[in-house]
Backbone as CSV, one residue per row, in Angstrom:
resi,resn,N_x,N_y,N_z,CA_x,CA_y,CA_z,C_x,C_y,C_z
1,MET,-5.784,-11.374,14.039,-6.042,-10.055,13.691,-4.781,-9.442,13.103
2,GLU,-5.025,-8.651,12.067,-3.870,-7.949,11.420,-4.128,-6.456,11.473
3,ILE,-3.123,-5.717,11.850,-3.178,-4.275,11.940,-2.121,-3.653,11.055
4,LYS,-2.478,-2.778,10.179,-1.431,-2.043,9.330,-1.395,-0.633,9.772
5,LEU,-0.262,-0.109,9.975,-0.060,1.262,10.371,0.821,2.009,9.345
6,ASP,0.432,3.194,9.037,1.217,4.009,8.156,1.612,5.206,9.018
7,ILE,2.863,5.215,9.436,3.353,6.289,10.383,4.431,7.052,9.613
8,PRO,4.085,8.224,9.141,5.076,8.987,8.326,6.224,9.550,9.165
9,ASN,5.990,9.781,10.476,7.007,10.413,11.297,7.930,9.249,11.819
10,LYS,9.227,9.314,11.451,10.099,8.225,11.770,10.268,8.047,13.296
11,GLN,10.295,9.144,14.058,10.494,9.008,15.490,9.296,8.384,16.151
12,VAL,8.090,8.762,15.732,6.852,8.153,16.279,6.848,6.678,15.914
13,ALA,7.262,6.324,14.670,7.243,4.946,14.229,8.189,4.106,15.139
14,GLU,9.373,4.690,15.458,10.311,4.004,16.312,9.736,3.724,17.705
15,HIS,8.988,4.712,18.275,8.335,4.521,19.592,7.301,3.456,19.526
16,VAL,6.496,3.517,18.462,5.399,2.459,18.369,5.972,1.073,18.254
17,LEU,7.051,0.929,17.410,7.718,-0.379,17.291,8.296,-0.818,18.589
18,TRP,8.909,0.062,19.342,9.460,-0.239,20.629,8.390,-0.816,21.549
19,LEU,7.252,-0.140,21.562,6.117,-0.591,22.385,5.605,-1.933,21.970
20,LEU,5.423,-2.164,20.659,4.908,-3.442,20.155,5.886,-4.579,20.399
21,GLN,7.132,-4.290,20.433,8.161,-5.352,20.659,8.000,-5.969,22.014
22,HIS,7.382,-5.291,22.960,7.181,-5.869,24.299,6.145,-6.921,24.240
23,PHE,5.332,-6.988,23.194,4.290,-8.024,23.120,4.749,-9.248,22.242
24,GLU,5.961,-9.212,21.777,6.434,-10.366,20.989,6.433,-11.635,21.779
25,LYS,6.770,-11.574,23.054,6.778,-12.790,23.894,5.420,-13.420,24.024
26,ASP,4.353,-12.622,23.743,2.975,-13.095,23.793,2.497,-13.621,22.418
27,GLY,3.373,-13.634,21.427,3.028,-14.124,20.132,2.743,-13.043,19.084
28,VAL,2.867,-11.803,19.395,2.627,-10.791,18.389,3.806,-10.808,17.428
29,VAL,3.457,-10.776,16.132,4.433,-10.796,15.066,4.470,-9.382,14.469
30,ILE,5.664,-8.829,14.366,5.839,-7.469,13.852,6.577,-7.537,12.501
31,GLU,5.955,-7.041,11.463,6.626,-6.971,10.164,6.739,-5.547,9.751
32,GLN,7.952,-5.119,9.487,8.183,-3.747,9.050,8.239,-3.760,7.544
33,LYS,7.549,-2.840,6.917,7.582,-2.689,5.477,7.809,-1.196,5.162
34,ASN,8.661,-0.943,4.276,8.922,0.427,3.846,8.031,0.718,2.671
35,ASN,7.064,1.607,2.822,6.092,1.892,1.792,6.564,2.927,0.835
36,THR,7.751,3.516,0.985,8.212,4.563,0.054,8.725,3.855,-1.172
37,PRO,8.180,4.182,-2.342,8.564,3.549,-3.602,10.026,3.918,-3.948
38,GLU,10.677,2.961,-4.537,12.059,3.293,-5.003,11.951,4.185,-6.263
39,LYS,12.756,5.249,-6.153,12.708,6.193,-7.304,13.802,5.890,-8.211
40,GLY,13.430,5.613,-9.428,14.415,5.400,-10.523,14.244,6.569,-11.511
41,PRO,14.940,6.473,-12.597,14.769,7.515,-13.582,13.347,7.459,-14.176
42,PRO,12.834,8.608,-14.576,11.515,8.687,-15.127,11.463,7.888,-16.450
43,LEU,10.359,7.173,-16.653,10.183,6.357,-17.838,9.712,7.243,-18.978
44,SER,10.276,6.999,-20.185,9.867,7.787,-21.331,8.573,7.186,-21.874
45,ASP,7.855,7.985,-22.692,6.640,7.465,-23.317,6.996,6.313,-24.268
46,ALA,8.077,6.410,-24.954,8.505,5.327,-25.881,8.700,4.027,-25.125
47,TYR,9.385,4.125,-23.988,9.654,2.884,-23.160,8.351,2.296,-22.649
48,ILE,7.440,3.149,-22.190,6.179,2.636,-21.669,5.316,2.026,-22.811
49,THR,5.334,2.646,-23.945,4.592,2.113,-25.074,5.131,0.747,-25.476
50,LYS,6.402,0.612,-25.508,7.073,-0.655,-25.888,6.964,-1.758,-24.850
51,ASN,7.002,-1.387,-23.550,7.046,-2.395,-22.474,5.911,-2.329,-21.510
52,TRP,4.759,-1.946,-21.967,3.623,-1.738,-21.106,3.168,-3.059,-20.438
53,LYS,3.249,-4.198,-21.174,2.793,-5.464,-20.578,3.740,-5.863,-19.441
54,LYS,5.064,-5.734,-19.682,6.029,-6.062,-18.647,5.801,-5.182,-17.419
55,LEU,5.595,-3.886,-17.609,5.373,-2.986,-16.495,4.094,-3.357,-15.706
56,LEU,3.072,-3.680,-16.436,1.843,-4.023,-15.792,1.937,-5.337,-15.000
57,MET,2.596,-6.291,-15.549,2.745,-7.564,-14.865,3.646,-7.490,-13.641
58,SER,4.545,-6.570,-13.651,5.489,-6.491,-12.532,4.949,-5.505,-11.424
59,SER,3.827,-4.847,-11.661,3.328,-3.990,-10.647,2.628,-4.820,-9.555
60,LYS,2.586,-4.247,-8.304,1.952,-4.954,-7.201,0.657,-4.221,-6.901
61,SER,-0.316,-4.958,-6.438,-1.592,-4.406,-6.068,-1.950,-4.926,-4.707
62,ASP,-2.801,-4.149,-4.031,-3.252,-4.559,-2.714,-4.449,-5.483,-2.904
63,SER,-4.294,-6.757,-2.600,-5.335,-7.713,-2.875,-6.503,-7.645,-1.893
64,THR,-6.330,-6.848,-0.770,-7.440,-6.663,0.155,-8.355,-5.487,-0.250
65,TYR,-7.951,-4.693,-1.233,-8.699,-3.531,-1.555,-10.104,-3.857,-2.057
66,PRO,-10.341,-4.854,-2.915,-11.681,-5.145,-3.366,-12.664,-5.506,-2.251
67,GLU,-12.182,-5.965,-1.090,-13.065,-6.357,-0.012,-13.221,-5.287,1.016
68,SER,-12.524,-4.153,0.790,-12.525,-3.072,1.836,-13.693,-2.133,1.669
69,GLU,-13.927,-1.405,2.780,-14.962,-0.398,2.785,-14.610,0.744,1.815
70,GLN,-13.314,1.076,1.695,-12.883,2.171,0.817,-13.255,1.792,-0.656
71,TYR,-13.196,0.531,-1.041,-13.537,0.111,-2.361,-15.005,0.444,-2.614
72,LYS,-15.850,0.071,-1.643,-17.281,0.322,-1.794,-17.583,1.848,-1.969
73,VAL,-16.856,2.670,-1.253,-16.995,4.142,-1.318,-16.556,4.605,-2.664
74,ASP,-15.419,4.161,-3.103,-14.854,4.515,-4.402,-15.748,4.100,-5.556
75,LYS,-16.229,2.836,-5.476,-17.114,2.329,-6.525,-18.438,3.125,-6.573
76,GLY,-18.961,3.432,-5.361,-20.194,4.213,-5.381,-19.993,5.593,-5.968
77,GLN,-18.873,6.281,-5.658,-18.600,7.586,-6.274,-18.463,7.441,-7.778
78,TYR,-17.763,6.412,-8.208,-17.595,6.190,-9.675,-18.892,5.998,-10.410
79,LEU,-19.765,5.152,-9.810,-21.034,4.843,-10.459,-21.931,6.070,-10.417
80,ALA,-21.889,6.866,-9.324,-22.685,8.062,-9.216,-22.304,9.054,-10.341
81,GLU,-21.061,9.179,-10.593,-20.497,10.111,-11.601,-20.905,9.525,-13.008
82,LYS,-20.805,8.215,-13.190,-21.045,7.622,-14.440,-22.456,7.671,-14.856
83,TYR,-23.381,7.589,-13.934,-24.838,7.501,-14.310,-25.574,8.744,-13.843
84,LYS,-24.952,9.926,-13.946,-25.613,11.139,-13.603,-26.708,11.444,-14.582
């Protein structure tokens, strides 16, 4: 089983991690990922136009999204708007 948590409050996140670490001896694996994107300088329209393929190929996507319930909801809303 895999559980993903998005905890915006740093103090609450530390408490949750502390609690989960007690289950590591039972085989629970804890992976911490920082979801905040790195902020660089804003990209100009000229740069995007010139390098759009490189930007697209270097972007990451959530491979579990197409199988998720949220995808079904989003697709239903899109099709409902499209075929009004």
